[in-house]
C-alpha positions, 0 to 999 in steps of 0.5 A, spaced: 502 489 463 505 488 469 503 482 473 500 483 480 497 479 486 490 481 488 488 479 495 481 480 498 480 484 504 474 486 508 471 492 504 477 493 500 482 490 495 489 490 495 494 490 490 501 488 491 506 490 486 511 484 485 517 487 487 514 489 493 513 482 495 520 480 493 522 486 498 518 485 504 515 479 508 508 477 508 508 480 515 510 487 514 505 487 508 500 485 512 502 490 518 502 496 513 496 494 510 492 494 517 495 500 520 493 504 513 486 501 514 485 502 522 489 509 522 488 512 516 493 515 511 498 520 513 497 524 507 491 526 503 491 531 497 484 534 496 486 536 489 487 529 487 484 525 492 490 521 493 491 518 500 497 515 502 502 513 508 509 511 508 512 505 512 519 504 514 522 496 515 529 496 516 532 500 510 526 499 506 520 504 505 513 501 503 508 506 500 501 504 501 496 509 497 488 508 496 486 509 489 480 514 490 476 512 484 476 504 485 478 504 493 483 499 491 489 500 496 496 499 493 502 497 496 509 499 493 516 499 494 519 506 491 526 504 487 531 509 485 
């Protein structure tokens, strides 16, 4: 099982994967989360219920998605 950090938010919870915390600053993570909550996801899949957005900070991409069943927002850094 992966160790993850769980942060409380106003009406939802957010999970930040450890490698993501190492790649992005707290300010970048907060900015992406705020954008996701305030403006909604950029992509939505009606079949799966997945809602997601991608944010670029320099050369790195941060993905934010909301798990449809739990409402938890997950911030991850895709790796190759």
